[in-house]
N, C-alpha and C positions, 0 to 999 in steps of 0.2 A: 703398532709398536716399531720401532727401528730396528736395524741390525746393528747398532753400535754397542760396544761392551757394556753391560751392566743395564740393558734395556733402555738407554738415553733416548730421548726424543729429538727430532730436529731443532725444536724450539728451546731446548735446553742449551745452557752456555757450555760451550766447548773451549777449553782454556788452551792457549798457547803463549808462552812468555818471550819477550825480548830480554837480552842481556844488558848490563850496565857498561858504559854509557853509549846509547845508539849502536849497539852491537847485537848480533844475532848468530845462532849456530846453524849448521846444516840441518840437524835434527828438527830444529823448530821451522824451518823452512819447508821441510817435507810434510810435517804435520800440518802446517798453514795451508799447503797446497791441497792435501787430502781434504780438509774442511772447506775449503774454497769451492772445489769441485762437488762435494757432497750437499752443498747447499744448507748447511746448519748455521745456527746462531754461533757467532765466533767471538770470544771475549779475549782480547790480548791484553797481557799484563806486563807493566813494567815499574820498577821502583827507583826512580832517580836518587843519588845518594848526596845529600848536603854535606859539604866538607870533604867530598871524595874527589874524583877526577874533575868534576863539574866546577868545584870551587864554591863560592858563596853563594848567597841568597839570589841575586839576579842571574848569575850564571845557571844555577840549578834550575830556576824557574823557566829559563829560556830552552834548557834541555828538556824539562819536562813538556812543555809545549811541543817541542820536536818530536819526542818520543809518542806522544799521543797523537800527533797528525801522522806519525810514519805508521802506526797500528793500522790506520784506516786506508793509507796509501799502498804499502807493501805488504800487508797481512790480510786485508779486506776484512777488516774488524766490523762487527755488529755494533760493538761497544768497547771501550777502553777502560780497564781497570787499573788506576794509578796508585801511588803510595810512596810519596817522598819520604825517606827515612834518613834519620840522623846518623852521620858515620860514628859518633862517639857512643851513642846510647842505643841504637838499633831500633828505634821506635818512630811512630809516625806523629806523635803528639806533642813534640817539643815545639817551642815558639818557632823556630827557623822552619821546621817541616811544615807547620800549619801555614806559615807565611808563603811558602813554595806553592803549597797545594791550592791555597786560596787564589793567589794571583793567576797561576795557570789556569784554573778553572774558568776563573771570570774572564779572562782574555778570550778562551776558546768558546765559551757560552755566548758571548756577545757578538761574535763574528762567525758561528757556524750553527749547525742544527745537530752535531755529534751527540752521541750518548756518552755520558762519563760517570765513572764510578771511582771509589776510593776505599782502600783497605785500611782496617785498624789494627794496630799493633801498640798496646799499652806497656808501659814499664811495670806497673803494679799488677797484681793478680787479681782474681775474683775474690768477691766477699771483703772488699776494701773500699773505702770512700776515694781514696786516691784514683783507683782504677776507673770508677764511675766519672770522677771529675775529668780524667784525661778523656775519657770517652765522650763526654759532654761538649769539651773544647773543640774536638774534631767534628762532632755531629753539627755544632754550630756553624764552623769554617765551610764545611761542605754545603750545608744547606743554603746559607747566604751567597756562596760562591756559584750556585747553579747546578750542583751535581745531581744527576737522577738517580744514583745507585749509590747506598751506603752498605759497605761489606764488612761486617764486623760481629764479634770483636775477638780478636787473637790476643788474650790478656798475657802478661808475663813475658812479651816479645815473641808470643808464639812459638816458644821452642820446648815447651814442657807437656807431657801427655795429660789430657784430660783437665787442662787448666783454662777452662772456659765454661761459662753457662748462658743460659738464655735470658738471664737478668740483665747483662750487659747489653746485648742487642735490644732489650726492651727499653733500656735507659736512652740507647742511641736512637731509638725511633722516636720516643716521648720529647725528647730534646729537640730534635729535627721539627717536630709539629710545633714545639713552643717558640722556635724562633722564625718560623716561616712569616714572611712579609715585614718583618722587622726592618726599621732604618739601618741602613749599613753604618753609619757612624755610632749609633747606639750599640750596636752588636760588637764593634771594635772595642769600645770602652768596657764592655762586659766581659769579651775575651781576654783583654789585658789584666783584667782582676782575677778572672778564672784560673789563667794559666799561673799566674804569681803564687795561687795557693799551692800548686804541687811542684812546680820546677824547683824549688829549693830542696826537695825531697829525693831527687834522683838517685843519690848514693846510698839512701837508706829505704828505698821504695819496698814496701811489703810485698812479700811473695804470694800472699793470699792462699786461697784453699782450693784443693782440686773438686772436681764436680760432685763425688760422692762425699765430700766433707761438707759442701754448702748446700747440697740439693738432698731430697729424699729421692734415692734412685728407683724406688717402686713406684711412688705416687707422682713423680716428677715434678715436685713443688719445691720452691726454696725454703731453707730453713728459718726459723724466726729470727736467727742472728743475721741473716743476709737482708731479710725484709727490714729489719731494724736498720741496717747500715744503707740500704736503698732509700729509705724514708729519710735519712740524715743528709744524704747528698741530694735528695730533692729539697730539702729545706734551704741547703746552701744556694742552689739555683733559684729558689724562690725569693730569698733574701736580696739576690742580684737582680732581681725585677723580673723573672719569667713567671707567667701567671697560668701556665698550663695545668698546674696540679690543683687550682684554687676552688 
């Protein structure tokens, strides 16, 4: 057992974050130096903002690549946790954020051996089809662009207490398995159809339910309602051509 707070092991990911865009504060530098001399697994996070200081798709993708490389050069990261976020909606599942994440990861994966992750912030909350479809779109993007780590899901923009469950994470994993090895052209067609299903509902996205409202907190199993919603999302993706659940 290590001497780190909470009994963390050296192999556990120890987080330190850059700031937007391509900035960092003294506190993070101190933490990063501490991790470096301690020889622990270092996870450096940064979420470039589409529509912010970076600008549009191309510019934000360039910034995303730069911040990723900076994590390894300046912070001696073991792996980088990405998360391009939309300035208007505050989520990672918009069409633009997915495009940034996909292009940045693909560029890095084809030219390096660096370990990449991406974090998930959906607009809709748990126990809703929209939340699962948003999750699916990002899982598809991350998988085909070569990311090694999927980190989610922070539903409802990740700003409300207890607004997440294991069902979203399970769906994320299943969808990743479903698209692994698929042709990139086919995936892009599928993604275009999938994102179109939920992006028109941004202004009326359902808040969803908290953990204790859609899970049995004692048995730790989802409610029948959530299982039905989950199956509905599975059917939508099956109809789009994914065969994982057959």
